[in-house]
C-alpha positions in Angstrom: 6.9 26.4 -25.0 7.4 22.8 -25.9 5.0 21.5 -29.0 1.6 19.6 -27.2 1.0 20.6 -23.5 3.5 21.9 -21.5 4.5 18.8 -18.7 4.6 20.0 -15.0 6.0 18.2 -11.9 4.1 19.2 -9.1 5.3 17.7 -5.6 3.5 18.9 -2.1 2.5 16.6 0.8 -0.6 18.3 1.5 -3.5 16.4 -1.0 -5.6 19.3 -1.0 -3.1 21.3 -2.4 -2.0 19.0 -5.2 -5.8 18.9 -6.1 -5.9 22.5 -6.0 -2.6 23.2 -8.5 -3.5 20.2 -10.7 -6.9 21.8 -11.3 -5.7 24.9 -11.7 -2.9 24.0 -14.2 -5.2 21.4 -16.2 -7.6 24.1 -16.9 -4.8 26.1 -18.8 -4.2 22.9 -20.4 -0.7 21.7 -18.8 -0.4 18.1 -18.3 0.5 17.8 -14.4 2.2 15.0 -12.9 1.3 15.4 -8.9 3.6 13.9 -6.3 3.5 13.6 -2.6 7.3 14.5 -1.6 10.8 15.1 -2.5 11.5 11.3 -3.0 9.0 10.5 -5.3 9.5 13.7 -7.7 13.3 12.7 -7.9 12.3 9.2 -9.0 9.9 10.7 -11.7 12.9 12.9 -12.4 15.1 9.7 -13.2 13.0 8.9 -16.2 11.1 12.4 -17.3 12.0 15.7 -18.0 9.3 18.3 -17.1 9.1 21.4 -18.8 8.5 22.9 -15.6 8.8 22.0 -11.5 6.6 23.6 -8.7 8.1 22.1 -5.6 6.8 22.6 -2.0 10.0 23.7 0.5 8.2 21.3 3.5 7.9 18.1 2.7 8.9 14.4 4.3 11.8 12.6 3.0 13.4 15.4 0.6 12.3 18.7 0.7 11.4 21.3 -2.3 14.8 23.0 -2.2 16.9 19.6 -2.3 14.8 18.9 -5.3 15.7 21.7 -6.8 19.8 21.4 -5.9 19.8 18.1 -7.2 17.9 19.0 -10.6 20.1 21.9 -10.9 23.4 19.9 -11.0 21.8 17.4 -13.8 22.7 18.7 -17.3 19.5 17.3 -18.7 17.2 19.3 -15.8 19.3 22.3 -15.4 17.3 24.4 -17.4 13.8 23.0 -16.0 12.2 26.5 -14.8 11.7 25.9 -10.9 9.1 27.5 -8.6 9.3 26.9 -4.8 6.0 26.8 -3.1 6.2 27.7 0.8 3.7 28.9 3.7 7.8 30.3 5.2 8.0 34.0 4.4 11.4 34.4 6.1 14.7 35.8 4.3 16.6 32.3 5.0 14.2 30.5 2.6 14.7 33.1 -0.2 18.3 33.2 0.1 17.8 29.4 0.1 16.0 29.4 -2.8 18.1 31.8 -4.6 21.4 29.5 -3.7 19.6 26.3 -5.0 18.5 28.6 -8.4 15.1 28.3 -8.0 13.5 30.6 -10.3 10.7 31.7 -8.3 9.0 31.9 -5.0 5.4 31.6 -4.6 4.0 31.9 -1.2 1.0 30.1 0.1 -1.8 30.7 0.4 -1.9 30.5 -3.3 -3.9 33.3 -5.5 -4.5 31.3 -9.0 -4.2 34.1 -10.9 -0.7 35.1 -9.7 0.5 31.3 -9.8 -0.9 30.9 -13.5 1.0 34.1 -14.4 4.1 32.9 -13.1 3.7 29.3 -14.7 3.1 31.0 -18.2 5.8 33.6 -17.8 8.2 31.0 -16.8 7.5 28.6 -19.3 7.2 31.1 -22.7 10.4 33.6 -21.6 12.8 31.1 -20.7 12.8 31.1 -16.9 14.9 33.9 -16.0 16.3 33.3 -12.3 14.9 35.8 -9.7 13.4 34.2 -6.6 
């Protein structure tokens, strides 16, 4: 884990979901940058390298899977662990997450305890890729 609080990018188009994620993560001492869609996430990533990204699958403009795909193609962002957040539970979504090299898939509705454990694990253990 980096010196100081880990920086986490959260991209979700549902304001209530962003607020919940931000609250859960800041309570654990993480620095959270929340955006409302994939386009804003990509704009943020131009100048910043978070320690972890949590990306919703279905967002306007650019979805989380596409953001992950683009991140993993950039050397500076390739090792940033990515959690794909989705209400979709189908095999195709899991396969797409695997193809874009997401590190985990977390299903909505969230359980704060499980998400917090996943975030902690990915930050501490170097993000093994097993969505």
